[in-house]
N, CA, C and O atoms as a DFTB+ gen file, in Angstrom:
392 C
 N C O
     1  1       1.218       1.805       4.529
     2  2       0.563       0.686       5.181
     3  2       1.418      -0.572       5.076
     4  3       1.680      -1.235       6.079
     5  1       1.850      -0.897       3.870
     6  2       2.615      -2.128       3.671
     7  2       4.015      -2.025       4.277
     8  3       4.572      -3.034       4.711
     9  1       4.589      -0.825       4.310
    10  2       5.938      -0.652       4.839
    11  2       5.969      -0.584       6.362
    12  3       6.933      -1.042       6.975
    13  1       4.937      -0.024       6.982
    14  2       4.987       0.240       8.415
    15  2       4.017      -0.592       9.245
    16  3       4.071      -0.538      10.473
    17  1       3.140      -1.353       8.621
    18  2       2.132      -2.111       9.368
    19  2       2.689      -3.382       9.980
    20  3       3.643      -3.966       9.466
    21  1       2.080      -3.810      11.088
    22  2       2.405      -5.095      11.699
    23  2       1.677      -6.193      10.955
    24  3       0.617      -5.957      10.375
    25  1       2.232      -7.386      10.966
    26  2       1.660      -8.484      10.202
    27  2       1.196      -9.601      11.135
    28  3       1.894      -9.980      12.075
    29  1       0.017     -10.109      10.855
    30  2      -0.525     -11.301      11.507
    31  2      -0.892     -12.261      10.389
    32  3      -1.405     -11.840       9.352
    33  1      -0.631     -13.559      10.589
    34  2      -0.928     -14.470       9.487
    35  2      -1.332     -15.849       9.989
    36  3      -1.130     -16.203      11.151
    37  1      -1.904     -16.603       9.075
    38  2      -2.205     -18.013       9.239
    39  2      -1.937     -18.653       7.876
    40  3      -1.449     -17.964       6.980
    41  1      -2.233     -19.935       7.682
    42  2      -1.914     -20.548       6.393
    43  2      -2.618     -19.929       5.181
    44  3      -2.129     -20.062       4.059
    45  1      -3.755     -19.258       5.384
    46  2      -4.494     -18.719       4.251
    47  2      -4.461     -17.197       4.132
    48  3      -4.546     -16.668       3.024
    49  1      -4.338     -16.485       5.255
    50  2      -4.482     -15.030       5.238
    51  2      -3.292     -14.323       5.869
    52  3      -2.633     -14.853       6.763
    53  1      -3.034     -13.114       5.383
    54  2      -2.052     -12.206       5.961
    55  2      -2.782     -10.904       6.253
    56  3      -3.380     -10.307       5.357
    57  1      -2.733     -10.461       7.512
    58  2      -3.335      -9.189       7.909
    59  2      -2.219      -8.189       8.150
    60  3      -1.280      -8.469       8.895
    61  1      -2.315      -7.036       7.529
    62  2      -1.387      -5.941       7.772
    63  2      -2.163      -4.890       8.549
    64  3      -3.193      -4.398       8.088
    65  1      -1.663      -4.550       9.729
    66  2      -2.398      -3.724      10.676
    67  2      -1.606      -2.464      10.984
    68  3      -0.410      -2.517      11.270
    69  1      -2.291      -1.334      10.919
    70  2      -1.681      -0.045      11.227
    71  2      -2.608       0.716      12.162
    72  3      -3.783       0.896      11.841
    73  1      -2.105       1.177      13.327
    74  2      -2.962       1.922      14.262
    75  2      -3.447       3.226      13.649
    76  3      -2.801       3.787      12.764
    77  1      -4.601       3.708      14.131
    78  2      -5.151       4.973      13.670
    79  2      -5.751       5.714      14.853
    80  3      -5.904       5.146      15.934
    81  1      -6.086       6.960      14.654
    82  2      -6.571       7.806      15.739
    83  2      -8.079       7.733      15.927
    84  3      -8.558       7.953      17.040
    85  1      -8.830       7.439      14.902
    86  2     -10.286       7.403      15.005
    87  2     -10.747       6.231      15.864
    88  3      -9.948       5.382      16.260
    89  1     -12.019       6.197      16.139
    90  2     -12.565       5.198      17.056
    91  2     -12.915       3.868      16.391
    92  3     -13.115       2.885      17.104
    93  1     -12.995       3.791      15.099
    94  2     -13.463       2.573      14.443
    95  2     -12.362       1.940      13.598
    96  3     -11.505       2.625      13.040
    97  1     -12.413       0.611      13.520
    98  2     -11.497      -0.122      12.654
    99  2     -11.995      -0.042      11.218
   100  3     -13.199       0.007      10.969
   101  1     -11.049      -0.030      10.270
   102  2     -11.406      -0.015       8.850
   103  2     -10.779      -1.223       8.167
   104  3      -9.725      -1.710       8.576
   105  1     -11.447      -1.697       7.120
   106  2     -11.025      -2.897       6.410
   107  2     -10.682      -2.572       4.972
   108  3     -11.392      -1.819       4.306
   109  1      -9.589      -3.142       4.500
   110  2      -9.224      -3.113       3.094
   111  2      -8.851      -4.525       2.679
   112  3      -8.435      -5.330       3.512
   113  1      -8.994      -4.830       1.404
   114  2      -8.663      -6.171       0.928
   115  2      -7.821      -6.078      -0.330
   116  3      -8.056      -5.235      -1.195
   117  1      -6.840      -6.955      -0.414
   118  2      -6.032      -7.104      -1.613
   119  2      -6.045      -8.592      -1.958
   120  3      -5.112      -9.326      -1.634
   121  1      -7.106      -9.017      -2.612
   122  2      -7.305     -10.424      -2.959
   123  2      -6.867     -10.599      -4.407
   124  3      -7.578     -10.205      -5.331
   125  1      -5.704     -11.185      -4.594
   126  2      -5.115     -11.237      -5.934
   127  2      -5.583     -12.455      -6.732
   128  3      -6.014     -13.465      -6.177
   129  1      -5.483     -12.322      -8.026
   130  2      -5.825     -13.408      -8.942
   131  2      -4.811     -14.547      -8.819
   132  3      -5.110     -15.693      -9.153
   133  1      -3.634     -14.227      -8.346
   134  2      -2.590     -15.233      -8.190
   135  2      -3.017     -16.331      -7.208
   136  3      -2.711     -17.505      -7.416
   137  1      -3.727     -15.946      -6.137
   138  2      -4.108     -16.911      -5.113
   139  2      -5.556     -17.378      -5.226
   140  3      -5.901     -18.440      -4.708
   141  1      -6.396     -16.614      -5.885
   142  2      -7.788     -17.014      -6.112
   143  2      -8.059     -16.777      -7.594
   144  3      -8.372     -15.661      -8.008
   145  1      -7.937     -17.831      -8.380
   146  2      -7.914     -17.700      -9.832
   147  2      -9.209     -17.149     -10.429
   148  3      -9.161     -16.287     -11.307
   149  1     -10.328     -17.617      -9.979
   150  2     -11.583     -17.201     -10.621
   151  2     -12.225     -16.047      -9.846
   152  3     -11.985     -15.867      -8.652
   153  1     -13.032     -15.287     -10.549
   154  2     -13.758     -14.187      -9.922
   155  2     -14.715     -14.717      -8.855
   156  3     -14.925     -14.075      -7.826
   157  1     -15.280     -15.871      -9.104
   158  2     -16.190     -16.478      -8.133
   159  2     -15.448     -16.758      -6.827
   160  3     -15.961     -16.482      -5.742
   161  1     -14.253     -17.300      -6.937
   162  2     -13.442     -17.600      -5.751
   163  2     -13.040     -16.326      -5.013
   164  3     -13.132     -16.271      -3.787
   165  1     -12.599     -15.307      -5.737
   166  2     -12.220     -14.031      -5.101
   167  2     -13.410     -13.409      -4.391
   168  3     -13.269     -12.913      -3.274
   169  1     -14.575     -13.426      -5.015
   170  2     -15.768     -12.850      -4.398
   171  2     -16.200     -13.640      -3.160
   172  3     -16.663     -13.054      -2.181
   173  1     -16.052     -14.950      -3.201
   174  2     -16.390     -15.786      -2.041
   175  2     -15.502     -15.423      -0.856
   176  3     -15.984     -15.279       0.268
   177  1     -14.222     -15.276      -1.107
   178  2     -13.278     -14.927      -0.044
   179  2     -13.585     -13.529       0.492
   180  3     -13.567     -13.316       1.704
   181  1     -13.862     -12.588      -0.388
   182  2     -14.181     -11.225       0.051
   183  2     -15.430     -11.189       0.914
   184  3     -15.478     -10.464       1.908
   185  1     -16.442     -11.965       0.544
   186  2     -17.667     -12.020       1.352
   187  2     -17.381     -12.552       2.747
   188  3     -17.885     -12.022       3.737
   189  1     -16.561     -13.611       2.822
   190  2     -16.205     -14.179       4.129
   191  2     -15.437     -13.170       4.979
   192  3     -15.702     -13.024       6.173
   193  1     -14.494     -12.483       4.364
   194  2     -13.700     -11.497       5.102
   195  2     -14.602     -10.379       5.627
   196  3     -14.520     -10.013       6.800
   197  1     -15.458      -9.839       4.766
   198  2     -16.363      -8.758       5.202
   199  2     -17.299      -9.214       6.315
   200  3     -17.526      -8.485       7.280
   201  1     -17.840     -10.423       6.179
   202  2     -18.771     -10.937       7.177
   203  2     -18.102     -11.095       8.540
   204  3     -18.654     -10.667       9.553
   205  1     -16.928     -11.702       8.572
   206  2     -16.253     -11.900       9.855
   207  2     -15.762     -10.572      10.428
   208  3     -15.749     -10.398      11.646
   209  1     -15.358      -9.635       9.574
   210  2     -14.933      -8.314      10.055
   211  2     -16.103      -7.596      10.723
   212  3     -15.939      -6.997      11.786
   213  1     -17.282      -7.654      10.106
   214  2     -18.467      -7.005      10.692
   215  2     -18.802      -7.596      12.058
   216  3     -19.238      -6.874      12.955
   217  1     -18.602      -8.894      12.224
   218  2     -18.892      -9.537      13.500
   219  2     -17.940      -9.072      14.602
   220  3     -18.322      -9.044      15.772
   221  1     -16.721      -8.711      14.250
   222  2     -15.703      -8.347      15.237
   223  2     -15.398      -6.855      15.294
   224  3     -14.622      -6.423      16.146
   225  1     -15.978      -6.077      14.428
   226  2     -15.621      -4.661      14.312
   227  2     -15.779      -3.898      15.624
   228  3     -14.944      -3.051      15.944
   229  1     -16.818      -4.176      16.379
   230  2     -17.059      -3.462      17.626
   231  2     -16.017      -3.717      18.697
   232  3     -15.831      -2.885      19.586
   233  1     -15.333      -4.851      18.631
   234  2     -14.343      -5.194      19.651
   235  2     -12.910      -4.971      19.196
   236  3     -11.979      -5.139      19.984
   237  1     -12.719      -4.596      17.945
   238  2     -11.368      -4.351      17.437
   239  2     -10.869      -2.981      17.880
   240  3     -11.659      -2.048      18.026
   241  1      -9.563      -2.857      18.095
   242  2      -8.997      -1.536      18.414
   243  2      -9.070      -0.640      17.177
   244  3      -9.338      -1.134      16.082
   245  1      -8.838       0.661      17.327
   246  2      -8.867       1.551      16.154
   247  2      -7.649       1.311      15.254
   248  3      -6.558       1.814      15.519
   249  1      -7.853       0.545      14.204
   250  2      -6.778       0.180      13.281
   251  2      -7.288       0.192      11.851
   252  3      -8.491       0.115      11.599
   253  1      -6.348       0.289      10.921
   254  2      -6.610       0.003       9.514
   255  2      -6.075      -1.401       9.272
   256  3      -4.954      -1.714       9.671
   257  1      -6.860      -2.239       8.630
   258  2      -6.474      -3.626       8.369
   259  2      -6.585      -3.901       6.878
   260  3      -7.615      -3.618       6.266
   261  1      -5.525      -4.452       6.293
   262  2      -5.568      -4.931       4.916
   263  2      -5.437      -6.447       4.975
   264  3      -4.504      -6.969       5.585
   265  1      -6.365      -7.153       4.344
   266  2      -6.363      -8.607       4.318
   267  2      -5.878      -9.053       2.950
   268  3      -6.374      -8.601       1.918
   269  1      -4.897      -9.948       2.961
   270  2      -4.355     -10.527       1.728
   271  2      -4.389     -12.048       1.858
   272  3      -4.401     -12.585       2.966
   273  1      -4.404     -12.735       0.718
   274  2      -4.328     -14.192       0.723
   275  2      -2.875     -14.622       0.716
   276  3      -2.030     -13.980       0.093
   277  1      -2.586     -15.723       1.420
   278  2      -1.232     -16.256       1.454
   279  2      -1.072     -17.467       0.547
   280  3       0.016     -17.702       0.022
   281  1      -2.111     -18.221       0.359
   282  2      -2.002     -19.410      -0.483
   283  2      -3.320     -19.625      -1.213
   284  3      -4.317     -18.955      -0.943
   285  1      -3.303     -20.553      -2.122
   286  2      -4.506     -20.824      -2.912
   287  2      -5.641     -21.286      -2.017
   288  3      -5.446     -22.133      -1.145
   289  1      -6.811     -20.736      -2.228
   290  2      -7.973     -21.085      -1.418
   291  2      -8.963     -21.962      -2.170
   292  3      -9.962     -22.398      -1.599
   293  1      -8.700     -22.222      -3.426
   294  2      -9.636     -23.017      -4.233
   295  2      -9.859     -24.368      -3.575
   296  3      -8.912     -25.094      -3.273
   297  1     -11.117     -24.691      -3.360
   298  2     -11.454     -25.970      -2.761
   299  2     -11.427     -25.974      -1.244
   300  3     -11.851     -26.952      -0.628
   301  1     -10.939     -24.910      -0.629
   302  2     -10.940     -24.846       0.829
   303  2     -12.339     -24.470       1.291
   304  3     -12.876     -23.449       0.861
   305  1     -12.932     -25.272       2.154
   306  2     -14.304     -24.991       2.570
   307  2     -14.416     -23.693       3.379
   308  3     -13.471     -23.279       4.051
   309  1     -15.582     -23.070       3.297
   310  2     -15.832     -21.823       4.018
   311  2     -15.577     -21.935       5.523
   312  3     -14.981     -21.023       6.094
   313  1     -16.006     -23.021       6.194
   314  2     -15.764     -23.085       7.642
   315  2     -14.276     -23.040       8.012
   316  3     -13.917     -22.489       9.052
   317  1     -13.423     -23.606       7.186
   318  2     -11.981     -23.576       7.462
   319  2     -11.450     -22.149       7.331
   320  3     -10.693     -21.681       8.181
   321  1     -11.851     -21.464       6.265
   322  2     -11.429     -20.073       6.075
   323  2     -11.990     -19.186       7.184
   324  3     -11.286     -18.322       7.706
   325  1     -13.242     -19.396       7.540
   326  2     -13.886     -18.598       8.590
   327  2     -13.171     -18.794       9.925
   328  3     -12.960     -17.834      10.666
   329  1     -12.798     -20.037      10.232
   330  2     -12.107     -20.324      11.486
   331  2     -10.761     -19.592      11.544
   332  3     -10.393     -19.052      12.587
   333  1     -10.032     -19.574      10.434
   334  2      -8.768     -18.851      10.392
   335  2      -8.951     -17.362      10.597
   336  3      -8.188     -16.732      11.329
   337  1      -9.964     -16.797       9.953
   338  2     -10.239     -15.371      10.118
   339  2     -10.669     -15.043      11.549
   340  3     -10.246     -14.031      12.105
   341  1     -11.508     -15.894      12.146
   342  2     -11.946     -15.663      13.519
   343  2     -10.738     -15.636      14.461
   344  3     -10.664     -14.800      15.361
   345  1      -9.803     -16.549      14.249
   346  2      -8.607     -16.595      15.086
   347  2      -7.776     -15.331      14.927
   348  3      -7.283     -14.784      15.914
   349  1      -7.613     -14.859      13.683
   350  2      -6.829     -13.644      13.442
   351  2      -7.494     -12.416      14.049
   352  3      -6.814     -11.572      14.633
   353  1      -8.825     -12.304      13.917
   354  2      -9.522     -11.169      14.544
   355  2      -9.356     -11.240      16.059
   356  3      -9.177     -10.211      16.710
   357  1      -9.412     -12.438      16.622
   358  2      -9.219     -12.604      18.068
   359  2      -7.834     -12.168      18.501
   360  3      -7.685     -11.511      19.531
   361  1      -6.814     -12.527      17.725
   362  2      -5.446     -12.082      18.034
   363  2      -5.350     -10.564      17.995
   364  3      -4.699      -9.952      18.843
   365  1      -5.989      -9.975      17.026
   366  2      -5.955      -8.518      16.885
   367  2      -6.678      -7.839      18.046
   368  3      -6.255      -6.780      18.510
   369  1      -7.762      -8.443      18.513
   370  2      -8.490      -7.894      19.664
   371  2      -7.634      -7.938      20.927
   372  3      -7.686      -7.020      21.746
   373  1      -6.847      -9.000      21.086
   374  2      -6.046      -9.195      22.296
   375  2      -4.771      -8.369      22.310
   376  3      -4.274      -8.012      23.379
   377  1      -4.241      -8.066      21.144
   378  2      -2.948      -7.370      21.058
   379  2      -3.128      -5.880      20.935
   380  3      -4.127      -5.390      20.409
   381  1      -2.130      -5.170      21.436
   382  2      -2.059      -3.725      21.217
   383  2      -1.412      -3.525      19.861
   384  3      -0.291      -3.993      19.665
   385  1      -2.052      -2.856      18.914
   386  2      -1.535      -2.781      17.559
   387  2      -0.314      -1.876      17.392
   388  3       0.247      -1.805      16.299
   389  1       0.099      -1.200      18.427
   390  2       1.214      -0.256      18.280
   391  2       2.543      -0.897      18.532
   392  3       3.575      -0.231      18.447
C-alpha cells in the first residue's frame, strides 16, 4: 500500500490510495502519536475521518484508502479539519485512482 499507492494531501492529511477490484471503498488510518500527542486528540481526528468517509463512501471509486496526519492538529478546530477532508474526498471522487 505505502509503496504502490497514489498520494493526495493537504496541510493536515495525507491519503494513500490503491485501486481494488471490489465494489466498495475501504478505510484505514495511521494516526501517529508524533502528530497528535494525546489519545483524546488522536480519537477526535479518527472520529472526524470516519464520519467524513461514511458521508462520501457511496460516491468513492473502489479503492483502499489509508489516512495519515501530516502536521500537528492540536488546537485546529474540527470545521477546518473537516473542510480539508471533504476536499480530499472530492478529489478522490473526481480522479481515476489507477
